[in-house]
matplotlib code that plots the C-alpha trace (Angstrom):
import matplotlib.pyplot as plt

x = [78.6, 76.1, 75.5, 74.8, 72.3, 70.6, 70.3, 68.9, 66.3, 65.3, 64.9, 62.8, 60.6, 60.1, 59.2, 56.8, 55.1, 54.8, 53.0, 50.9, 49.5, 47.9, 46.6, 45.1, 43.8, 42.1, 40.3, 39.2, 38.0, 36.1, 34.3, 33.4, 32.1, 29.9, 28.5, 27.6, 26.2, 23.9, 22.7, 21.8, 20.0, 18.0, 17.0, 16.1, 14.0, 12.0, 11.7, 10.2, 7.8, 6.6, 6.4, 4.4, 2.0, 1.5, 2.0, 4.6, 6.2, 10.0, 10.6, 8.7, 10.6, 13.9, 12.9, 12.0, 15.2, 17.4, 15.5, 16.2, 19.9, 20.1, 22.8, 24.4, 27.4, 26.7, 28.5, 28.2, 26.0, 24.2, 21.8, 18.3, 16.0, 12.4, 10.0, 7.0, 6.8, 4.4, 2.9, 6.3, 7.9, 11.6, 14.4, 18.1, 20.7, 24.3, 27.3, 31.0, 32.4, 35.8, 38.4, 40.8, 43.8, 43.1, 44.4, 47.9, 47.6, 45.8, 42.1, 40.6, 36.9, 34.7, 31.2, 28.3, 25.0, 21.7, 18.5, 15.1, 11.5, 8.2, 4.6, 1.1, -0.7, -4.3, -4.5, -6.9, -8.1, -7.0, -9.5, -7.3, -5.4, -3.2, -2.5, 0.2, 3.4, 5.7, 6.2, 4.3, 1.1, -0.3, 0.7, -0.5, 0.4, 0.3, -1.6, -3.9, -5.2, -6.2, -7.7, -9.0, -9.8, -8.5, -5.3, -3.6, -1.5, 0.5, 1.7, 4.4, 7.9, 9.3, 11.3, 8.6, 5.7, 3.8, 4.8, 3.5, 4.5, 4.4, 2.6, 0.3, -1.0, -1.7, -3.2, -4.6, -4.6, -1.8, 0.2, 2.2, 4.0, 5.6, 8.4, 9.4, 7.7, 8.8, 7.8, 9.1, 8.4, 6.5, 4.4, 3.3, 2.7, 1.2, 1.9, 5.2, 4.8, 5.7, 8.0, 8.9, 5.5, 3.9, 1.7, -2.0, -3.7, -6.8, -9.6, -12.2, -10.2, -12.8, -15.8, -17.6, -19.1, -22.9, -24.6, -26.4, -23.1, -23.5, -27.1, -28.5, -28.6, -31.7, -30.6, -28.2, -26.2, -28.4, -28.0, -29.8, -30.2, -29.0, -31.4, -33.6, -34.5, -34.8, -35.0, -33.2, -33.8, -31.4, -30.4, -27.8, -26.7, -24.7, -22.7, -22.6, -24.6, -24.0, -25.5, -25.2, -24.6, -27.3, -29.3, -30.5, -30.5, -31.9, -30.9, -33.4, -32.1, -30.4, -27.5, -26.5, -24.4, -22.6, -20.8, -19.0, -18.5, -20.6, -20.0, -21.4, -20.8, -20.3, -23.0, -25.1, -26.2, -26.7, -28.0, -29.1, -29.5, -28.7, -27.1, -24.1, -22.4, -20.5, -18.3, -17.1, -16.2, -14.6, -14.1, -15.8, -15.2, -16.5, -15.8, -17.2, -16.5, -16.0, -18.7, -20.6, -22.4, -22.6, -24.4, -24.5, -24.8, -24.2, -26.5, -26.7, -27.3, -27.1, -24.1, -22.8, -23.3, -21.4, -20.0, -20.7, -18.4, -17.0, -14.8, -14.1, -10.7, -9.6, -10.0, -6.3, -6.3, -9.5, -8.9, -11.7, -11.8, -13.1, -12.4, -12.0, -14.4, -16.6, -18.5, -18.5, -20.3, -20.0, -21.0, -19.5, -16.6, -14.9, -13.2, -11.1, -8.3, -6.6, -6.9, -6.0, -8.4, -7.7, -9.0, -8.2, -7.8, -10.1, -12.4, -13.8, -14.8, -16.4, -17.1, -19.0, -18.4, -15.9, -13.1, -11.1, -9.2, -7.5, -4.4, -3.0, -4.5, -3.6, -4.6, -3.9, -3.7, -5.9, -8.0, -9.5, -10.6, -12.0, -13.0, -14.8, -15.7, -17.6, -16.2, -19.6, -20.9, -17.9, -18.2, -21.9, -21.8, -18.9, -18.9, -17.8, -14.7, -13.6, -13.4, -9.7, -9.7, -11.5, -11.3, -13.9, -12.8, -9.2, -9.2, -6.9, -3.6, 0.0, 3.3, 6.0, 9.6, 10.0, 13.8]
y = [16.9, 19.4, 21.0, 17.7, 16.7, 20.1, 19.6, 16.1, 17.4, 20.2, 17.8, 15.4, 18.2, 19.5, 16.1, 15.5, 18.8, 18.0, 14.8, 15.9, 19.1, 17.6, 14.6, 16.7, 19.2, 16.4, 15.3, 18.9, 19.2, 15.9, 17.1, 20.4, 18.5, 16.2, 19.2, 21.1, 18.1, 17.4, 21.0, 20.6, 17.3, 18.9, 21.8, 19.4, 17.2, 20.3, 21.4, 18.2, 17.9, 21.5, 20.9, 17.7, 19.2, 22.5, 21.2, 23.9, 24.9, 24.4, 28.2, 28.1, 25.1, 26.9, 30.0, 27.8, 25.7, 28.8, 30.2, 26.9, 27.3, 30.9, 31.2, 27.9, 27.4, 26.0, 25.7, 28.6, 27.7, 24.9, 23.3, 22.1, 19.8, 19.1, 16.8, 14.6, 10.9, 8.2, 10.3, 11.1, 14.6, 14.1, 16.5, 16.6, 19.2, 19.2, 21.4, 21.7, 22.7, 24.5, 22.9, 24.4, 22.1, 19.6, 22.1, 21.3, 17.9, 19.3, 18.8, 22.3, 21.3, 18.2, 17.3, 17.4, 15.8, 15.2, 13.5, 13.3, 12.2, 12.9, 11.8, 12.9, 10.3, 10.6, 10.1, 7.5, 6.6, 3.0, 0.5, -2.5, -3.3, -6.4, -7.0, -9.7, -8.6, -10.6, -12.1, -10.5, -8.8, -7.8, -10.0, -9.7, -12.5, -13.1, -10.1, -9.6, -6.1, -3.9, -0.6, 1.6, 5.3, 4.8, 3.5, 0.1, -0.7, -3.7, -3.9, -6.5, -5.3, -7.7, -6.2, -7.5, -6.4, -5.5, -7.3, -7.2, -10.1, -10.9, -7.9, -7.3, -3.8, -2.1, 1.3, 3.3, 6.8, 5.8, 2.7, 2.2, -0.6, -1.0, -2.8, -2.6, -3.0, -4.6, -5.4, -7.7, -8.8, -5.7, -5.1, -1.7, -0.1, 3.4, 5.7, 4.4, 2.8, 4.7, 2.2, 1.9, 3.5, 3.2, 0.2, 0.5, -1.3, -3.4, -0.8, -3.5, -5.3, -4.4, -5.3, -8.2, -11.2, -11.2, -12.6, -15.0, -16.8, -18.7, -19.7, -23.1, -24.5, -23.5, -25.1, -28.0, -28.8, -26.7, -27.4, -25.7, -28.2, -27.5, -25.4, -24.4, -20.9, -20.4, -17.6, -17.9, -16.1, -15.0, -17.6, -20.0, -22.4, -25.3, -27.3, -24.3, -23.4, -25.0, -23.4, -25.9, -25.3, -23.3, -22.4, -19.0, -17.9, -14.7, -13.8, -11.8, -8.9, -9.7, -11.6, -15.0, -17.2, -19.8, -22.5, -23.9, -22.9, -20.6, -22.5, -21.0, -23.4, -22.7, -20.9, -20.2, -16.9, -15.4, -11.9, -10.0, -6.5, -5.4, -8.7, -9.7, -13.1, -14.2, -17.2, -19.5, -23.1, -25.7, -24.3, -21.1, -19.2, -18.1, -20.2, -18.7, -21.0, -20.4, -18.4, -17.8, -14.5, -12.7, -9.5, -8.6, -5.4, -4.8, -3.3, 0.5, 0.9, -1.0, -2.5, -4.1, -1.2, -1.7, -5.1, -7.6, -10.6, -11.1, -14.2, -15.4, -14.4, -18.0, -19.1, -18.5, -21.5, -20.9, -18.6, -16.5, -17.6, -16.1, -18.6, -18.3, -16.4, -15.3, -12.1, -10.5, -7.3, -6.4, -3.3, -3.4, -4.6, -7.9, -8.6, -11.7, -10.5, -13.9, -15.5, -14.6, -13.1, -14.9, -13.7, -16.5, -16.6, -14.5, -13.6, -10.1, -8.0, -4.6, -2.7, 0.6, 1.0, -1.5, -2.1, -5.3, -6.0, -9.4, -11.1, -11.1, -10.1, -12.4, -11.7, -14.6, -14.9, -12.4, -11.6, -8.1, -6.1, -2.6, -0.4, 2.9, 4.5, 7.7, 10.5, 12.0, 8.8, 7.5, 9.0, 8.2, 4.7, 2.9, 1.7, 4.3, 2.3, 2.7, 6.5, 6.3, 4.1, 6.5, 10.3, 12.3, 14.1, 15.3, 16.9, 14.3, 14.5, 14.4, 14.3, 11.8, 11.4, 8.3, 8.6]
z = [12.9, 14.4, 11.0, 9.4, 12.1, 11.7, 8.0, 8.5, 10.9, 8.6, 5.7, 7.7, 8.9, 5.4, 4.1, 7.0, 6.4, 2.7, 3.6, 6.6, 5.2, 2.1, 4.0, 6.8, 4.2, 2.3, 5.5, 6.1, 2.5, 2.8, 5.9, 4.2, 1.1, 3.3, 5.2, 2.0, 0.4, 3.4, 3.3, -0.4, 0.3, 3.2, 0.9, -1.9, 0.3, 1.5, -2.1, -3.6, -0.7, -1.3, -5.1, -4.7, -2.2, -4.1, -7.7, -8.0, -11.3, -11.8, -11.3, -8.1, -7.0, -7.8, -5.8, -2.8, -3.1, -3.1, -0.1, 1.8, 1.1, 2.2, 4.9, 3.9, 1.7, -1.7, -5.1, -7.5, -10.4, -8.6, -11.1, -10.1, -12.1, -10.9, -12.8, -12.1, -13.2, -12.2, -9.4, -7.9, -7.8, -8.5, -7.8, -8.6, -7.7, -8.9, -9.0, -8.4, -5.0, -4.8, -2.5, -0.1, 0.5, -2.2, -4.7, -3.4, -5.2, -8.2, -7.1, -7.4, -7.2, -6.5, -7.7, -5.3, -6.2, -4.3, -5.4, -3.7, -4.6, -2.9, -3.4, -2.2, 0.0, 0.9, 4.7, 5.8, 2.2, 2.2, 0.9, 0.6, 3.8, 4.3, 8.0, 7.8, 9.5, 7.3, 3.9, 1.0, 2.1, -1.3, -4.3, -7.9, -10.3, -14.0, -15.5, -12.4, -11.8, -8.8, -9.9, -7.0, -6.4, -2.9, -1.3, -0.9, 2.2, 3.4, 7.0, 6.2, 6.8, 4.2, 1.4, -0.9, 1.2, -2.0, -5.2, -8.7, -11.0, -14.7, -16.3, -13.3, -12.5, -9.2, -9.8, -6.9, -5.4, -3.1, -2.4, 0.8, 2.6, 6.0, 4.2, 0.5, -2.8, -6.1, -9.6, -12.4, -16.0, -17.1, -14.0, -12.8, -9.4, -9.7, -8.0, -6.8, -3.4, -0.3, 1.5, 5.2, 6.0, 9.5, 10.0, 10.2, 13.1, 12.4, 12.6, 13.3, 16.0, 18.6, 16.5, 18.4, 16.6, 16.3, 19.4, 17.1, 16.6, 19.8, 19.0, 18.1, 14.6, 12.6, 9.3, 8.7, 5.6, 3.4, -0.3, -3.1, -5.9, -9.5, -11.5, -8.4, -7.4, -3.6, -1.1, 2.2, 5.4, 8.2, 10.8, 11.9, 9.2, 10.5, 7.9, 5.6, 2.5, -0.9, -4.0, -6.8, -10.5, -12.4, -9.3, -8.1, -4.4, -2.9, 0.6, 2.6, 4.6, 7.9, 9.6, 8.4, 10.7, 8.6, 10.5, 7.5, 3.9, 1.7, -1.5, -4.7, -7.6, -11.3, -13.3, -10.2, -8.9, -5.4, -4.5, -1.4, 0.0, 3.5, 4.4, 6.6, 6.7, 9.7, 8.7, 11.5, 12.3, 10.0, 6.5, 7.6, 4.4, 1.0, -2.0, -5.2, -8.2, -11.9, -13.7, -10.4, -10.2, -6.9, -6.1, -2.4, -0.4, 3.3, 5.9, 5.8, 9.5, 12.8, 14.6, 11.4, 9.2, 5.9, 7.0, 4.3, 5.3, 8.7, 9.1, 12.6, 13.8, 14.4, 10.8, 9.8, 7.4, 5.6, 2.6, 1.3, -2.4, -5.6, -8.4, -12.2, -14.3, -11.4, -11.7, -8.3, -7.4, -3.7, -1.7, 1.8, 3.8, 3.4, 6.7, 7.2, 9.4, 9.9, 6.5, 2.9, 0.4, -2.9, -6.3, -8.8, -12.6, -14.7, -11.8, -12.0, -9.0, -8.8, -5.6, -5.7, -1.9, -0.8, 1.7, 2.1, 5.3, 5.2, 6.4, 2.9, -0.5, -3.4, -7.0, -9.4, -13.2, -15.0, -12.0, -11.7, -8.7, -9.3, -6.4, -6.9, -3.5, -4.0, -1.8, -1.0, 0.5, 2.3, 5.8, 6.0, 4.5, 6.2, 9.8, 12.3, 13.2, 9.6, 9.4, 9.6, 6.6, 4.3, 4.1, 2.3, -0.8, -1.0, 2.4, 4.1, 2.2, 3.2, 1.4, 2.0, 0.8, -1.5, -1.5]

ax = plt.figure().add_subplot(projection="3d")
ax.plot(x, y, z, "-o")
ax.set_aspect("equal")
plt.show()
């Protein structure tokens, strides 16, 4: 009886060991694999950041990668691939890691793989800033285009903070979003957006409205008749300004307080140098209609240096509108922090020195906005509060992981 019990105990112990050792060994191997894979990922992250920043060759990247792994366990014959595509430096490392205990069940090695991507971002170089905290901050629809030699940023934390739809193109020196970014139907965002980026506070939040905004009306319901050429002077315009079809209006230098809409109807033209428009009250907005031609430049000095349009912060329902087939040439800052800036079908906008700061930016079918901000003029031209928005030359750069 004793011998039989001893034999049963021995058999049970042997069976238990046969089960426990492989299962415990698999757990040890899994922890080992995870640790090695994390070391490889950390080394790869550092490598793509260096390669993006220094435009390193593949051999330089490999040397750097191996140095990062020195002192850490890694698979023999670990392969590394580094390449650049759409402004993003990509890296992939792969190999096979020998096992310890898993060999007892026929698993002698396991694959380990890591991937990473990094891009160069010009710090402070944003010239299109959408302040909305939610939903889509920058949206391009139906073959619309933004082309800028500066950056585009959306503060929205939505998964579609920036979205390009139906063959639209967003091309800038940098693209970033506090949320996510997406494209569909043949659209392009270049370079690839840096997502989950820190938000950018409104740089003009402390800019006070002009003192003239509280003044008495000097002009009421001003309308320029069709086909008429007229020159306007600075002042307080109550009821807005309407420029009717086929007319030509020249704005003398100075500050224009418009309590209402600046409406420029089709086939008319407005121009002005060293002008600033403060838009307030009911329908306090711009509305440039089809085939309107607009040529305006902001003041080059004074308290509103470089500020072209300043919409009152309480005008959250009054979109700033550029309609179809308009030809818009602006030099200065378009500032409408509480409402959307809307470029509609076939409108064309060129800004030689331009920044837009709006609640949301919306580009609709076949609209075009091109911004070309010269590096050598940026620091001297723009308002001092905007220095964080635009960095001279390539001096303000950083690298960020994309994934």
